mmCIF file of the N, C-alpha and C atoms, coordinates in Angstrom:
data_MODEL
# 
_entry.id   MODEL 
# 
loop_
_atom_site.group_PDB 
_atom_site.id 
_atom_site.type_symbol 
_atom_site.label_atom_id 
_atom_site.label_alt_id 
_atom_site.label_comp_id 
_atom_site.label_asym_id 
_atom_site.label_entity_id 
_atom_site.label_seq_id 
_atom_site.pdbx_PDB_ins_code 
_atom_site.Cartn_x 
_atom_site.Cartn_y 
_atom_site.Cartn_z 
_atom_site.occupancy 
_atom_site.B_iso_or_equiv 
_atom_site.pdbx_formal_charge 
_atom_site.auth_seq_id 
_atom_site.auth_comp_id 
_atom_site.auth_asym_id 
_atom_site.auth_atom_id 
_atom_site.pdbx_PDB_model_num 
ATOM 1   N N  . MET A 1 1  ? -131.198 -99.671  -187.954 1.00 0.00 ? 1  MET A N  1 
ATOM 2   C CA . MET A 1 1  ? -130.781 -98.773  -186.885 1.00 0.00 ? 1  MET A CA 1 
ATOM 3   C C  . MET A 1 1  ? -129.942 -99.578  -185.890 1.00 0.00 ? 1  MET A C  1 
ATOM 4   N N  . THR A 1 2  ? -128.862 -98.987  -185.473 1.00 0.00 ? 2  THR A N  1 
ATOM 5   C CA . THR A 1 2  ? -127.977 -99.679  -184.542 1.00 0.00 ? 2  THR A CA 1 
ATOM 6   C C  . THR A 1 2  ? -128.566 -99.679  -183.131 1.00 0.00 ? 2  THR A C  1 
ATOM 7   N N  . GLN A 1 3  ? -128.039 -100.551 -182.301 1.00 0.00 ? 3  GLN A N  1 
ATOM 8   C CA . GLN A 1 3  ? -128.494 -100.598 -180.909 1.00 0.00 ? 3  GLN A CA 1 
ATOM 9   C C  . GLN A 1 3  ? -128.190 -99.290  -180.193 1.00 0.00 ? 3  GLN A C  1 
ATOM 10  N N  . GLU A 1 4  ? -127.073 -98.673  -180.519 1.00 0.00 ? 4  GLU A N  1 
ATOM 11  C CA . GLU A 1 4  ? -126.708 -97.402  -179.883 1.00 0.00 ? 4  GLU A CA 1 
ATOM 12  C C  . GLU A 1 4  ? -127.732 -96.322  -180.228 1.00 0.00 ? 4  GLU A C  1 
ATOM 13  N N  . LEU A 1 5  ? -128.116 -96.233  -181.508 1.00 0.00 ? 5  LEU A N  1 
ATOM 14  C CA . LEU A 1 5  ? -129.118 -95.248  -181.899 1.00 0.00 ? 5  LEU A CA 1 
ATOM 15  C C  . LEU A 1 5  ? -130.463 -95.539  -181.233 1.00 0.00 ? 5  LEU A C  1 
ATOM 16  N N  . GLN A 1 6  ? -130.825 -96.797  -181.162 1.00 0.00 ? 6  GLN A N  1 
ATOM 17  C CA . GLN A 1 6  ? -132.065 -97.165  -180.481 1.00 0.00 ? 6  GLN A CA 1 
ATOM 18  C C  . GLN A 1 6  ? -132.022 -96.766  -179.019 1.00 0.00 ? 6  GLN A C  1 
ATOM 19  N N  . ARG A 1 7  ? -130.887 -96.957  -178.382 1.00 0.00 ? 7  ARG A N  1 
ATOM 20  C CA . ARG A 1 7  ? -130.729 -96.583  -176.975 1.00 0.00 ? 7  ARG A CA 1 
ATOM 21  C C  . ARG A 1 7  ? -130.879 -95.072  -176.803 1.00 0.00 ? 7  ARG A C  1 
ATOM 22  N N  . LEU A 1 8  ? -130.256 -94.307  -177.691 1.00 0.00 ? 8  LEU A N  1 
ATOM 23  C CA . LEU A 1 8  ? -130.325 -92.849  -177.605 1.00 0.00 ? 8  LEU A CA 1 
ATOM 24  C C  . LEU A 1 8  ? -131.752 -92.345  -177.851 1.00 0.00 ? 8  LEU A C  1 
ATOM 25  N N  . LEU A 1 9  ? -132.420 -92.918  -178.834 1.00 0.00 ? 9  LEU A N  1 
ATOM 26  C CA . LEU A 1 9  ? -133.811 -92.532  -179.070 1.00 0.00 ? 9  LEU A CA 1 
ATOM 27  C C  . LEU A 1 9  ? -134.693 -92.900  -177.885 1.00 0.00 ? 9  LEU A C  1 
ATOM 28  N N  . GLY A 1 10 ? -134.394 -94.025  -177.256 1.00 0.00 ? 10 GLY A N  1 
ATOM 29  C CA . GLY A 1 10 ? -135.116 -94.412  -176.051 1.00 0.00 ? 10 GLY A CA 1 
ATOM 30  C C  . GLY A 1 10 ? -134.917 -93.408  -174.926 1.00 0.00 ? 10 GLY A C  1 
ATOM 31  N N  . GLN A 1 11 ? -133.704 -92.888  -174.813 1.00 0.00 ? 11 GLN A N  1 
ATOM 32  C CA . GLN A 1 11 ? -133.427 -91.874  -173.789 1.00 0.00 ? 11 GLN A CA 1 
ATOM 33  C C  . GLN A 1 11 ? -134.219 -90.597  -174.062 1.00 0.00 ? 11 GLN A C  1 
ATOM 34  N N  . ILE A 1 12 ? -134.296 -90.201  -175.327 1.00 0.00 ? 12 ILE A N  1 
ATOM 35  C CA . ILE A 1 12 ? -135.055 -89.000  -175.677 1.00 0.00 ? 12 ILE A CA 1 
ATOM 36  C C  . ILE A 1 12 ? -136.526 -89.191  -175.311 1.00 0.00 ? 12 ILE A C  1 
ATOM 37  N N  . GLU A 1 13 ? -137.075 -90.349  -175.642 1.00 0.00 ? 13 GLU A N  1 
ATOM 38  C CA . GLU A 1 13 ? -138.472 -90.617  -175.310 1.00 0.00 ? 13 GLU A CA 1 
ATOM 39  C C  . GLU A 1 13 ? -138.689 -90.631  -173.798 1.00 0.00 ? 13 GLU A C  1 
ATOM 40  N N  . ALA A 1 14 ? -137.741 -91.185  -173.045 1.00 0.00 ? 14 ALA A N  1 
ATOM 41  C CA . ALA A 1 14 ? -137.854 -91.213  -171.582 1.00 0.00 ? 14 ALA A CA 1 
ATOM 42  C C  . ALA A 1 14 ? -137.817 -89.797  -171.007 1.00 0.00 ? 14 ALA A C  1 
ATOM 43  N N  . ILE A 1 15 ? -136.982 -88.948  -171.564 1.00 0.00 ? 15 ILE A N  1 
ATOM 44  C CA . ILE A 1 15 ? -136.890 -87.556  -171.096 1.00 0.00 ? 15 ILE A CA 1 
ATOM 45  C C  . ILE A 1 15 ? -138.196 -86.827  -171.377 1.00 0.00 ? 15 ILE A C  1 
ATOM 46  N N  . LYS A 1 16 ? -138.754 -87.042  -172.558 1.00 0.00 ? 16 LYS A N  1 
ATOM 47  C CA . LYS A 1 16 ? -140.033 -86.413  -172.885 1.00 0.00 ? 16 LYS A CA 1 
ATOM 48  C C  . LYS A 1 16 ? -141.125 -86.884  -171.932 1.00 0.00 ? 16 LYS A C  1 
ATOM 49  N N  . ALA A 1 17 ? -141.164 -88.173  -171.646 1.00 0.00 ? 17 ALA A N  1 
ATOM 50  C CA . ALA A 1 17 ? -142.167 -88.711  -170.719 1.00 0.00 ? 17 ALA A CA 1 
ATOM 51  C C  . ALA A 1 17 ? -141.975 -88.128  -169.331 1.00 0.00 ? 17 ALA A C  1 
ATOM 52  N N  . GLU A 1 18 ? -140.732 -87.980  -168.914 1.00 0.00 ? 18 GLU A N  1 
ATOM 53  C CA . GLU A 1 18 ? -140.452 -87.407  -167.591 1.00 0.00 ? 18 GLU A CA 1 
ATOM 54  C C  . GLU A 1 18 ? -140.913 -85.955  -167.526 1.00 0.00 ? 18 GLU A C  1 
ATOM 55  N N  . GLY A 1 19 ? -140.689 -85.210  -168.602 1.00 0.00 ? 19 GLY A N  1 
ATOM 56  C CA . GLY A 1 19 ? -141.155 -83.829  -168.646 1.00 0.00 ? 19 GLY A CA 1 
ATOM 57  C C  . GLY A 1 19 ? -142.666 -83.733  -168.531 1.00 0.00 ? 19 GLY A C  1 
ATOM 58  N N  . ARG A 1 20 ? -143.368 -84.628  -169.221 1.00 0.00 ? 20 ARG A N  1 
ATOM 59  C CA . ARG A 1 20 ? -144.831 -84.645  -169.116 1.00 0.00 ? 20 ARG A CA 1 
ATOM 60  C C  . ARG A 1 20 ? -145.262 -85.003  -167.697 1.00 0.00 ? 20 ARG A C  1 
ATOM 61  N N  . ALA A 1 21 ? -144.590 -85.966  -167.086 1.00 0.00 ? 21 ALA A N  1 
ATOM 62  C CA . ALA A 1 21 ? -144.952 -86.393  -165.735 1.00 0.00 ? 21 ALA A CA 1 
ATOM 63  C C  . ALA A 1 21 ? -144.711 -85.278  -164.716 1.00 0.00 ? 21 ALA A C  1 
ATOM 64  N N  . ILE A 1 22 ? -143.617 -84.569  -164.866 1.00 0.00 ? 22 ILE A N  1 
ATOM 65  C CA . ILE A 1 22 ? -143.266 -83.498  -163.934 1.00 0.00 ? 22 ILE A CA 1 
ATOM 66  C C  . ILE A 1 22 ? -144.281 -82.361  -164.000 1.00 0.00 ? 22 ILE A C  1 
ATOM 67  N N  . THR A 1 23 ? -144.774 -82.077  -165.201 1.00 0.00 ? 23 THR A N  1 
ATOM 68  C CA . THR A 1 23 ? -145.674 -80.939  -165.361 1.00 0.00 ? 23 THR A CA 1 
ATOM 69  C C  . THR A 1 23 ? -147.144 -81.314  -165.279 1.00 0.00 ? 23 THR A C  1 
ATOM 70  N N  . ALA A 1 24 ? -147.442 -82.603  -165.218 1.00 0.00 ? 24 ALA A N  1 
ATOM 71  C CA . ALA A 1 24 ? -148.843 -83.035  -165.134 1.00 0.00 ? 24 ALA A CA 1 
ATOM 72  C C  . ALA A 1 24 ? -149.478 -82.465  -163.871 1.00 0.00 ? 24 ALA A C  1 
ATOM 73  N N  . GLY A 1 25 ? -150.641 -81.927  -164.021 1.00 0.00 ? 25 GLY A N  1 
ATOM 74  C CA . GLY A 1 25 ? -151.363 -81.414  -162.868 1.00 0.00 ? 25 GLY A CA 1 
ATOM 75  C C  . GLY A 1 25 ? -151.050 -79.973  -162.514 1.00 0.00 ? 25 GLY A C  1 
ATOM 76  N N  . LEU A 1 26 ? -150.071 -79.364  -163.177 1.00 0.00 ? 26 LEU A N  1 
ATOM 77  C CA . LEU A 1 26 ? -149.788 -77.962  -162.904 1.00 0.00 ? 26 LEU A CA 1 
ATOM 78  C C  . LEU A 1 26 ? -150.840 -77.087  -163.567 1.00 0.00 ? 26 LEU A C  1 
ATOM 79  N N  . SER A 1 27 ? -151.234 -76.060  -162.876 1.00 0.00 ? 27 SER A N  1 
ATOM 80  C CA . SER A 1 27 ? -152.139 -75.080  -163.486 1.00 0.00 ? 27 SER A CA 1 
ATOM 81  C C  . SER A 1 27 ? -151.326 -74.216  -164.451 1.00 0.00 ? 27 SER A C  1 
ATOM 82  N N  . ASP A 1 28 ? -152.021 -73.472  -165.301 1.00 0.00 ? 28 ASP A N  1 
ATOM 83  C CA . ASP A 1 28 ? -151.314 -72.548  -166.197 1.00 0.00 ? 28 ASP A CA 1 
ATOM 84  C C  . ASP A 1 28 ? -150.492 -71.544  -165.394 1.00 0.00 ? 28 ASP A C  1 
ATOM 85  N N  . ALA A 1 29 ? -151.058 -71.094  -164.286 1.00 0.00 ? 29 ALA A N  1 
ATOM 86  C CA . ALA A 1 29 ? -150.341 -70.122  -163.443 1.00 0.00 ? 29 ALA A CA 1 
ATOM 87  C C  . ALA A 1 29 ? -149.055 -70.730  -162.885 1.00 0.00 ? 29 ALA A C  1 
ATOM 88  N N  . GLN A 1 30 ? -149.112 -71.972  -162.439 1.00 0.00 ? 30 GLN A N  1 
ATOM 89  C CA . GLN A 1 30 ? -147.912 -72.635  -161.919 1.00 0.00 ? 30 GLN A CA 1 
ATOM 90  C C  . GLN A 1 30 ? -146.890 -72.880  -163.027 1.00 0.00 ? 30 GLN A C  1 
ATOM 91  N N  . PHE A 1 31 ? -147.372 -73.317  -164.172 1.00 0.00 ? 31 PHE A N  1 
ATOM 92  C CA . PHE A 1 31 ? -146.501 -73.631  -165.304 1.00 0.00 ? 31 PHE A CA 1 
ATOM 93  C C  . PHE A 1 31 ? -145.775 -72.380  -165.802 1.00 0.00 ? 31 PHE A C  1 
ATOM 94  N N  . ASN A 1 32 ? -146.428 -71.229  -165.714 1.00 0.00 ? 32 ASN A N  1 
ATOM 95  C CA . ASN A 1 32 ? -145.864 -69.981  -166.230 1.00 0.00 ? 32 ASN A CA 1 
ATOM 96  C C  . ASN A 1 32 ? -145.307 -69.064  -165.145 1.00 0.00 ? 32 ASN A C  1 
ATOM 97  N N  . TRP A 1 33 ? -145.282 -69.516  -163.902 1.00 0.00 ? 33 TRP A N  1 
ATOM 98  C CA . TRP A 1 33 ? -144.792 -68.712  -162.788 1.00 0.00 ? 33 TRP A CA 1 
ATOM 99  C C  . TRP A 1 33 ? -143.289 -68.465  -162.915 1.00 0.00 ? 33 TRP A C  1 
ATOM 100 N N  . HIS A 1 34 ? -142.883 -67.223  -162.673 1.00 0.00 ? 34 HIS A N  1 
ATOM 101 C CA . HIS A 1 34 ? -141.461 -66.830  -162.683 1.00 0.00 ? 34 HIS A CA 1 
ATOM 102 C C  . HIS A 1 34 ? -140.990 -66.691  -161.244 1.00 0.00 ? 34 HIS A C  1 
ATOM 103 N N  . PRO A 1 35 ? -139.915 -67.389  -160.866 1.00 0.00 ? 35 PRO A N  1 
ATOM 104 C CA . PRO A 1 35 ? -139.449 -67.324  -159.480 1.00 0.00 ? 35 PRO A CA 1 
ATOM 105 C C  . PRO A 1 35 ? -138.824 -65.986  -159.099 1.00 0.00 ? 35 PRO A C  1 
ATOM 106 N N  . GLY A 1 36 ? -138.613 -65.122  -160.063 1.00 0.00 ? 36 GLY A N  1 
ATOM 107 C CA . GLY A 1 36 ? -138.055 -63.814  -159.766 1.00 0.00 ? 36 GLY A CA 1 
ATOM 108 C C  . GLY A 1 36 ? -137.799 -63.060  -161.051 1.00 0.00 ? 36 GLY A C  1 
ATOM 109 N N  . PRO A 1 37 ? -137.488 -61.779  -160.941 1.00 0.00 ? 37 PRO A N  1 
ATOM 110 C CA . PRO A 1 37 ? -137.204 -60.976  -162.129 1.00 0.00 ? 37 PRO A CA 1 
ATOM 111 C C  . PRO A 1 37 ? -136.044 -61.587  -162.930 1.00 0.00 ? 37 PRO A C  1 
ATOM 112 N N  . GLY A 1 38 ? -136.261 -61.711  -164.219 1.00 0.00 ? 38 GLY A N  1 
ATOM 113 C CA . GLY A 1 38 ? -135.214 -62.255  -165.074 1.00 0.00 ? 38 GLY A CA 1 
ATOM 114 C C  . GLY A 1 38 ? -135.036 -63.759  -164.972 1.00 0.00 ? 38 GLY A C  1 
ATOM 115 N N  . ARG A 1 39 ? -135.871 -64.425  -164.195 1.00 0.00 ? 39 ARG A N  1 
ATOM 116 C CA . ARG A 1 39 ? -135.790 -65.882  -164.031 1.00 0.00 ? 39 ARG A CA 1 
ATOM 117 C C  . ARG A 1 39 ? -136.810 -66.553  -164.939 1.00 0.00 ? 39 ARG A C  1 
ATOM 118 N N  . TRP A 1 40 ? -136.514 -67.759  -165.355 1.00 0.00 ? 40 TRP A N  1 
ATOM 119 C CA . TRP A 1 40 ? -137.381 -68.463  -166.288 1.00 0.00 ? 40 TRP A CA 1 
ATOM 120 C C  . TRP A 1 40 ? -138.442 -69.282  -165.572 1.00 0.00 ? 40 TRP A C  1 
ATOM 121 N N  . SER A 1 41 ? -139.596 -69.328  -166.200 1.00 0.00 ? 41 SER A N  1 
ATOM 122 C CA . SER A 1 41 ? -140.666 -70.205  -165.726 1.00 0.00 ? 41 SER A CA 1 
ATOM 123 C C  . SER A 1 41 ? -140.392 -71.623  -166.225 1.00 0.00 ? 41 SER A C  1 
ATOM 124 N N  . ILE A 1 42 ? -141.171 -72.571  -165.721 1.00 0.00 ? 42 ILE A N  1 
ATOM 125 C CA . ILE A 1 42 ? -141.067 -73.944  -166.213 1.00 0.00 ? 42 ILE A CA 1 
ATOM 126 C C  . ILE A 1 42 ? -141.346 -73.955  -167.714 1.00 0.00 ? 42 ILE A C  1 
ATOM 127 N N  . ALA A 1 43 ? -142.363 -73.193  -168.126 1.00 0.00 ? 43 ALA A N  1 
ATOM 128 C CA . ALA A 1 43 ? -142.718 -73.135  -169.546 1.00 0.00 ? 43 ALA A CA 1 
ATOM 129 C C  . ALA A 1 43 ? -141.549 -72.630  -170.381 1.00 0.00 ? 43 ALA A C  1 
ATOM 130 N N  . HIS A 1 44 ? -140.877 -71.581  -169.919 1.00 0.00 ? 44 HIS A N  1 
ATOM 131 C CA . HIS A 1 44 ? -139.726 -71.056  -170.666 1.00 0.00 ? 44 HIS A CA 1 
ATOM 132 C C  . HIS A 1 44 ? -138.590 -72.071  -170.739 1.00 0.00 ? 44 HIS A C  1 
ATOM 133 N N  . CYS A 1 45 ? -138.335 -72.761  -169.654 1.00 0.00 ? 45 CYS A N  1 
ATOM 134 C CA . CYS A 1 45 ? -137.270 -73.777  -169.651 1.00 0.00 ? 45 CYS A CA 1 
ATOM 135 C C  . CYS A 1 45 ? -137.564 -74.881  -170.663 1.00 0.00 ? 45 CYS A C  1 
ATOM 136 N N  . LEU A 1 46 ? -138.796 -75.384  -170.655 1.00 0.00 ? 46 LEU A N  1 
ATOM 137 C CA . LEU A 1 46 ? -139.156 -76.452  -171.584 1.00 0.00 ? 46 LEU A CA 1 
ATOM 138 C C  . LEU A 1 46 ? -139.153 -75.958  -173.027 1.00 0.00 ? 46 LEU A C  1 
ATOM 139 N N  . GLN A 1 47 ? -139.601 -74.729  -173.234 1.00 0.00 ? 47 GLN A N  1 
ATOM 140 C CA . GLN A 1 47 ? -139.566 -74.163  -174.582 1.00 0.00 ? 47 GLN A CA 1 
ATOM 141 C C  . GLN A 1 47 ? -138.126 -74.057  -175.070 1.00 0.00 ? 47 GLN A C  1 
ATOM 142 N N  . HIS A 1 48 ? -137.234 -73.609  -174.213 1.00 0.00 ? 48 HIS A N  1 
ATOM 143 C CA . HIS A 1 48 ? -135.817 -73.502  -174.568 1.00 0.00 ? 48 HIS A CA 1 
ATOM 144 C C  . HIS A 1 48 ? -135.253 -74.871  -174.949 1.00 0.00 ? 48 HIS A C  1 
ATOM 145 N N  . LEU A 1 49 ? -135.556 -75.884  -174.164 1.00 0.00 ? 49 LEU A N  1 
ATOM 146 C CA . LEU A 1 49 ? -135.076 -77.236  -174.465 1.00 0.00 ? 49 LEU A CA 1 
ATOM 147 C C  . LEU A 1 49 ? -135.622 -77.735  -175.800 1.00 0.00 ? 49 LEU A C  1 
ATOM 148 N N  . ASN A 1 50 ? -136.901 -77.487  -176.056 1.00 0.00 ? 50 ASN A N  1 
ATOM 149 C CA . ASN A 1 50 ? -137.498 -77.911  -177.318 1.00 0.00 ? 50 ASN A CA 1 
ATOM 150 C C  . ASN A 1 50 ? -136.860 -77.213  -178.508 1.00 0.00 ? 50 ASN A C  1 
ATOM 151 N N  . VAL A 1 51 ? -136.608 -75.935  -178.384 1.00 0.00 ? 51 VAL A N  1 
ATOM 152 C CA . VAL A 1 51 ? -135.961 -75.197  -179.476 1.00 0.00 ? 51 VAL A CA 1 
ATOM 153 C C  . VAL A 1 51 ? -134.548 -75.730  -179.699 1.00 0.00 ? 51 VAL A C  1 
ATOM 154 N N  . ALA A 1 52 ? -133.823 -75.943  -178.619 1.00 0.00 ? 52 ALA A N  1 
ATOM 155 C CA . ALA A 1 52 ? -132.445 -76.444  -178.754 1.00 0.00 ? 52 ALA A CA 1 
ATOM 156 C C  . ALA A 1 52 ? -132.421 -77.803  -179.435 1.00 0.00 ? 52 ALA A C  1 
ATOM 157 N N  . VAL A 1 53 ? -133.325 -78.681  -179.047 1.00 0.00 ? 53 VAL A N  1 
ATOM 158 C CA . VAL A 1 53 ? -133.377 -80.013  -179.653 1.00 0.00 ? 53 VAL A CA 1 
ATOM 159 C C  . VAL A 1 53 ? -133.792 -79.917  -181.115 1.00 0.00 ? 53 VAL A C  1 
ATOM 160 N N  . SER A 1 54 ? -134.770 -79.068  -181.413 1.00 0.00 ? 54 SER A N  1 
ATOM 161 C CA . SER A 1 54 ? -135.234 -78.954  -182.796 1.00 0.00 ? 54 SER A CA 1 
ATOM 162 C C  . SER A 1 54 ? -134.151 -78.378  -183.699 1.00 0.00 ? 54 SER A C  1 
ATOM 163 N N  . LYS A 1 55 ? -133.231 -77.622  -183.134 1.00 0.00 ? 55 LYS A N  1 
ATOM 164 C CA . LYS A 1 55 ? -132.120 -77.076  -183.920 1.00 0.00 ? 55 LYS A CA 1 
ATOM 165 C C  . LYS A 1 55 ? -130.986 -78.084  -184.082 1.00 0.00 ? 55 LYS A C  1 
ATOM 166 N N  . THR A 1 56 ? -130.767 -78.946  -183.091 1.00 0.00 ? 56 THR A N  1 
ATOM 167 C CA . THR A 1 56 ? -129.628 -79.865  -183.150 1.00 0.00 ? 56 THR A CA 1 
ATOM 168 C C  . THR A 1 56 ? -129.954 -81.206  -183.797 1.00 0.00 ? 56 THR A C  1 
ATOM 169 N N  . LEU A 1 57 ? -131.175 -81.712  -183.648 1.00 0.00 ? 57 LEU A N  1 
ATOM 170 C CA . LEU A 1 57 ? -131.493 -83.023  -184.210 1.00 0.00 ? 57 LEU A CA 1 
ATOM 171 C C  . LEU A 1 57 ? -131.327 -83.082  -185.729 1.00 0.00 ? 57 LEU A C  1 
ATOM 172 N N  . PRO A 1 58 ? -131.723 -82.053  -186.480 1.00 0.00 ? 58 PRO A N  1 
ATOM 173 C CA . PRO A 1 58 ? -131.472 -82.123  -187.924 1.00 0.00 ? 58 PRO A CA 1 
ATOM 174 C C  . PRO A 1 58 ? -129.984 -82.254  -188.264 1.00 0.00 ? 58 PRO A C  1 
ATOM 175 N N  . ALA A 1 59 ? -129.132 -81.624  -187.489 1.00 0.00 ? 59 ALA A N  1 
ATOM 176 C CA . ALA A 1 59 ? -127.690 -81.765  -187.722 1.00 0.00 ? 59 ALA A CA 1 
ATOM 177 C C  . ALA A 1 59 ? -127.242 -83.192  -187.444 1.00 0.00 ? 59 ALA A C  1 
ATOM 178 N N  . PHE A 1 60 ? -127.789 -83.801  -186.413 1.00 0.00 ? 60 PHE A N  1 
ATOM 179 C CA . PHE A 1 60 ? -127.485 -85.206  -186.125 1.00 0.00 ? 60 PHE A CA 1 
ATOM 180 C C  . PHE A 1 60 ? -127.950 -86.093  -187.270 1.00 0.00 ? 60 PHE A C  1 
ATOM 181 N N  . ASP A 1 61 ? -129.167 -85.836  -187.756 1.00 0.00 ? 61 ASP A N  1 
ATOM 182 C CA . ASP A 1 61 ? -129.701 -86.621  -188.869 1.00 0.00 ? 61 ASP A CA 1 
ATOM 183 C C  . ASP A 1 61 ? -128.806 -86.516  -190.102 1.00 0.00 ? 61 ASP A C  1 
ATOM 184 N N  . ARG A 1 62 ? -128.346 -85.310  -190.402 1.00 0.00 ? 62 ARG A N  1 
ATOM 185 C CA . ARG A 1 62 ? -127.450 -85.134  -191.560 1.00 0.00 ? 62 ARG A CA 1 
ATOM 186 C C  . ARG A 1 62 ? -126.138 -85.876  -191.348 1.00 0.00 ? 62 ARG A C  1 
ATOM 187 N N  . ALA A 1 63 ? -125.584 -85.799  -190.156 1.00 0.00 ? 63 ALA A N  1 
ATOM 188 C CA . ALA A 1 63 ? -124.315 -86.485  -189.866 1.00 0.00 ? 63 ALA A CA 1 
ATOM 189 C C  . ALA A 1 63 ? -124.481 -87.999  -189.978 1.00 0.00 ? 63 ALA A C  1 
ATOM 190 N N  . ILE A 1 64 ? -125.593 -88.509  -189.503 1.00 0.00 ? 64 ILE A N  1 
ATOM 191 C CA . ILE A 1 64 ? -125.856 -89.949  -189.608 1.00 0.00 ? 64 ILE A CA 1 
ATOM 192 C C  . ILE A 1 64 ? -125.978 -90.352  -191.075 1.00 0.00 ? 64 ILE A C  1 
ATOM 193 N N  . ALA A 1 65 ? -126.688 -89.550  -191.869 1.00 0.00 ? 65 ALA A N  1 
ATOM 194 C CA . ALA A 1 65 ? -126.852 -89.854  -193.296 1.00 0.00 ? 65 ALA A CA 1 
ATOM 195 C C  . ALA A 1 65 ? -125.501 -89.859  -194.006 1.00 0.00 ? 65 ALA A C  1 
ATOM 196 N N  . VAL A 1 66 ? -124.649 -88.901  -193.704 1.00 0.00 ? 66 VAL A N  1 
ATOM 197 C CA . VAL A 1 66 ? -123.309 -88.853  -194.310 1.00 0.00 ? 66 VAL A CA 1 
ATOM 198 C C  . VAL A 1 66 ? -122.507 -90.078  -193.894 1.00 0.00 ? 66 VAL A C  1 
ATOM 199 N N  . GLY A 1 67 ? -122.567 -90.419  -192.622 1.00 0.00 ? 67 GLY A N  1 
ATOM 200 C CA . GLY A 1 67 ? -121.841 -91.595  -192.135 1.00 0.00 ? 67 GLY A CA 1 
ATOM 201 C C  . GLY A 1 67 ? -122.314 -92.869  -192.813 1.00 0.00 ? 67 GLY A C  1 
ATOM 202 N N  . ARG A 1 68 ? -123.605 -93.009  -192.980 1.00 0.00 ? 68 ARG A N  1 
ATOM 203 C CA . ARG A 1 68 ? -124.141 -94.198  -193.659 1.00 0.00 ? 68 ARG A CA 1 
ATOM 204 C C  . ARG A 1 68 ? -123.701 -94.227  -195.120 1.00 0.00 ? 68 ARG A C  1 
ATOM 205 N N  . SER A 1 69 ? -123.750 -93.083  -195.759 1.00 0.00 ? 69 SER A N  1 
ATOM 206 C CA . SER A 1 69 ? -123.339 -93.012  -197.164 1.00 0.00 ? 69 SER A CA 1 
ATOM 207 C C  . SER A 1 69 ? -121.868 -93.379  -197.318 1.00 0.00 ? 69 SER A C  1 
ATOM 208 N N  . ASN A 1 70 ? -121.039 -92.852  -196.449 1.00 0.00 ? 70 ASN A N  1 
ATOM 209 C CA . ASN A 1 70 ? -119.606 -93.168  -196.495 1.00 0.00 ? 70 ASN A CA 1 
ATOM 210 C C  . ASN A 1 70 ? -119.365 -94.647  -196.235 1.00 0.00 ? 70 ASN A C  1 
ATOM 211 N N  . PHE A 1 71 ? -120.114 -95.215  -195.311 1.00 0.00 ? 71 PHE A N  1 
ATOM 212 C CA . PHE A 1 71 ? -119.970 -96.637  -194.992 1.00 0.00 ? 71 PHE A CA 1 
ATOM 213 C C  . PHE A 1 71 ? -120.344 -97.491  -196.198 1.00 0.00 ? 71 PHE A C  1 
ATOM 214 N N  . ARG A 1 72 ? -121.452 -97.149  -196.857 1.00 0.00 ? 72 ARG A N  1 
ATOM 215 C CA . ARG A 1 72 ? -121.905 -97.920  -198.016 1.00 0.00 ? 72 ARG A CA 1 
ATOM 216 C C  . ARG A 1 72 ? -120.883 -97.873  -199.148 1.00 0.00 ? 72 ARG A C  1 
ATOM 217 N N  . ARG A 1 73 ? -120.264 -96.716  -199.343 1.00 0.00 ? 73 ARG A N  1 
ATOM 218 C CA . ARG A 1 73 ? -119.268 -96.590  -200.410 1.00 0.00 ? 73 ARG A CA 1 
ATOM 219 C C  . ARG A 1 73 ? -118.025 -97.416  -200.128 1.00 0.00 ? 73 ARG A C  1 
ATOM 220 N N  . GLN A 1 74 ? -117.739 -97.673  -198.855 1.00 0.00 ? 74 GLN A N  1 
ATOM 221 C CA . GLN A 1 74 ? -116.548 -98.457  -198.492 1.00 0.00 ? 74 GLN A CA 1 
ATOM 222 C C  . GLN A 1 74 ? -116.785 -99.955  -198.560 1.00 0.00 ? 74 GLN A C  1 
ATOM 223 N N  . GLN A 1 75 ? -118.036 -100.359 -198.673 1.00 0.00 ? 75 GLN A N  1 
ATOM 224 C CA . GLN A 1 75 ? -118.355 -101.790 -198.703 1.00 0.00 ? 75 GLN A CA 1 
ATOM 225 C C  . GLN A 1 75 ? -118.071 -102.354 -200.090 1.00 0.00 ? 75 GLN A C  1 
ATOM 226 N N  . PRO A 1 76 ? -117.542 -103.597 -200.133 1.00 0.00 ? 76 PRO A N  1 
ATOM 227 C CA . PRO A 1 76 ? -117.252 -104.212 -201.433 1.00 0.00 ? 76 PRO A CA 1 
ATOM 228 C C  . PRO A 1 76 ? -118.511 -104.554 -202.206 1.00 0.00 ? 76 PRO A C  1 
# 
C-alpha cells in the first residue's frame, strides 16, 4: 500500500473517530431530534454519510485494482 493510500485510510479512520466522539453521550432523543420539518437529525446525517461511503468505496477499490493490474502488466 502506498503512503498516499495509507494517509487516506488514516483520514477515514479519523473521521469515524470524530463522529463517535461528537455523538458520545447523546441520548436517543437527542441523536434522533429533527431541528424542523423536513430537516435531518444527526442520525439521518450520519446514515446518509455511511450509505454514500458504502456506495463509493467499492468503486474506489475496483479502480485501485485496475490501476495495479495495469501497472503490473507494464513492468518488465
